[in-house]
C-alpha positions in Angstrom: 5.2 -2.7 -15.3 4.5 -2.2 -18.7 4.1 -5.7 -19.6 1.8 -6.5 -16.8 -0.7 -4.0 -17.5 -0.2 -5.7 -21.4 -0.8 -8.7 -20.9 -3.7 -7.7 -18.5 -5.7 -5.7 -21.3 -5.4 -8.0 -24.1 -8.3 -10.4 -23.6 -12.0 -9.9 -25.2 -13.6 -8.3 -22.4 -12.6 -6.0 -19.8 -11.1 -8.9 -17.2 -10.8 -8.9 -13.5 -7.0 -9.8 -14.0 -6.9 -6.1 -15.7 -9.1 -4.9 -12.9 -7.2 -6.8 -10.1 -3.6 -5.2 -11.6 -5.0 -1.8 -11.4 -5.8 -1.5 -7.8 -2.6 -3.2 -7.2 -0.9 -0.9 -9.0 -2.7 1.6 -7.5 -1.8 0.4 -3.9 -4.3 -1.9 -3.1 -3.6 -5.3 -1.0 -4.7 -8.6 -1.9 -7.0 -8.8 1.1 -8.1 -5.0 0.1 -9.2 -5.7 -3.3 -12.0 -8.0 -3.9 -13.9 -5.7 -1.6 -13.2 -3.4 -4.5 -16.4 -1.6 -5.9 -17.9 0.4 -8.9 -19.1 3.4 -6.4 -14.9 3.2 -5.3 -14.8 4.8 -8.4 -13.7 8.1 -8.8 -13.1 9.2 -12.1 -13.3 12.8 -12.1 -10.6 12.7 -9.9 -8.6 9.7 -10.9 -8.5 7.7 -7.9 -10.1 4.9 -6.4 -11.1 4.5 -2.2 -9.7 0.9 -1.0 -11.4 -0.1 2.0 -8.2 -0.8 4.3 -8.3 -3.8 6.1 -7.3 -5.3 9.9 -3.5 -4.8 9.2 -4.2 -1.2 7.2 -6.2 2.0 6.6 -8.2 3.0 4.2 -7.4 5.4 1.4 -7.6 7.1 -1.2 -5.5 5.9 -3.8 -4.4 7.9 -7.5 -4.8 5.8 -10.5 -2.5 6.3 -13.7 -3.8 6.9 -17.0 -3.8 2.8 -17.8 -5.4 2.4 -14.0 -8.2 4.8 -14.8 -9.0 3.8 -18.1 -9.2 -0.7 -16.8 -11.3 0.3 -14.1 -13.2 2.1 -16.1 -13.6 -0.4 -18.9 -14.3 -3.0 -16.3 -16.9 -1.0 -14.3 -19.0 -0.4 -17.6 -18.7 -3.6 -18.1 -20.0 -5.4 -14.9 -22.7 -2.8 -14.1 -24.1 -3.9 -17.3 -23.8 -7.4 -16.4 -26.2 -6.6 -13.2 -29.8 -7.7 -13.3 -30.9 -4.6 -12.0 -29.6 -0.6 -12.1 -29.9 -0.8 -8.1 -27.4 -3.2 -7.7 -24.4 -1.4 -10.6 -23.2 0.3 -7.7 -22.1 -2.4 -5.0 -20.8 -4.6 -8.2 -17.1 -5.6 -7.4 -14.6 -4.8 -10.3 -11.6 -7.7 -9.4 -13.9 -10.7 -8.5 -17.6 -11.8 -8.9 -20.5 -10.8 -7.5 -20.9 -14.3 -5.9 -21.0 -14.3 -1.6 -17.3 -15.2 -0.2 -15.4 -15.1 2.7 -12.6 -12.1 3.3 -10.3 -15.2 2.7 -11.7 -16.6 -0.8 -11.7 -12.8 -1.8 -8.3 -12.3 -1.2 -7.4 -15.8 -3.0 -9.4 -14.9 -6.2 -7.4 -11.8 -6.4 -4.1 -13.6 -5.5 -4.8 -16.4 -8.8 -5.5 -13.5 -10.7 -2.5 -11.4 -10.2 -0.3 -14.8 -10.3 -1.8 -15.4 -13.4 -1.2 -12.0 -14.7 2.9 -12.7 -13.3 3.4 -16.2 -15.0 2.0 -14.9 -17.8 4.8 -11.9 -18.3 7.4 -14.7 -17.1 7.4 -14.0 -13.2 5.8 -16.5 -11.5 8.8 -18.5 -11.1 11.1 -15.9 -9.8 10.9 -17.0 -5.8 10.8 -13.4 -5.1 8.2 -12.7 -6.7 4.8 -12.6 -6.3 1.2 -11.0 -6.3 2.5 -8.9 -2.9 4.8 -8.0 -5.4 2.8 -5.8 -7.7 1.5 -3.6 -4.7 4.8 -3.3 -3.4 4.9 -1.2 -6.9 3.0 1.6 -5.9 4.9 2.0 -2.3 8.1 2.1 -4.4 6.6 4.8 -7.2 5.1 7.1 -3.9 8.6 7.2 -2.5 10.7 7.8 -4.9 8.1 10.8 -6.1 7.8 12.2 -2.7 10.9 10.6 -1.3 9.7 10.0 2.2 9.3 6.5 3.5 5.9 8.1 4.8 4.2 8.6 1.5 5.0 4.9 1.2 3.4 4.1 3.9 0.3 6.7 3.3 0.4 5.1 -0.6 0.0 1.4 0.8 -2.5 2.4 3.8 0.4 0.6 6.1 0.5 2.1 9.6 4.2 1.2 10.5 6.9 3.1 8.3 9.2 0.1 9.1 6.2 -2.4 7.4 6.5 -0.1 4.7 10.4 0.2 4.0 9.8 -3.6 4.2 8.0 -3.5 2.2 8.9 -1.8 -0.4 13.0 -3.4 -0.3 14.1 0.1 1.7 16.7 0.6 4.0 15.9 3.8 5.8 18.1 3.6 9.1 21.1 2.2 10.8 21.0 -1.2 12.1 21.5 -0.6 16.3 23.5 -3.4 16.2 26.1 -1.9 13.8 28.6 0.6 14.5 30.8 2.3 12.5 29.8 0.3 9.2 31.1 -3.1 11.3 28.6 -5.7 12.6 28.7 -6.1 16.9 
């Protein structure tokens, strides 16, 4: 992920690419990231509020040093571009403020993450997609805490089975197998 961070940061201004990557690496899904706003950042707490979706729960996600810096810089950039200081807290971090449907916001996030994956040479890999960046946050939470519940919580997932599938972890035996053999 260091390569992804490098390519997201290697630009002239704080980009939507870096913001999308920071939010995904924190645990945000593509359907959630487009809704993240300046007011969702808790810089003192080193975390970001992820609003959730129909499939995920709202939650605080921790920010590592790189993500905190990327989102702080992006927040300053989008705040400075607002016509009024009253609209600054509602400025979106990873996509433009132009009105768009949930599907359009998700598509914009996927484009940004796919651009980054292309820059690091992974876009052509069949098992690498924008959701792979988010899965990294779940893997990190699982490896740190040692429990599938930690991954589920970080990713806002209500199902432990779904969390295990997202991070590629087999956490229970196949009920059709007995003594290591298929049925």
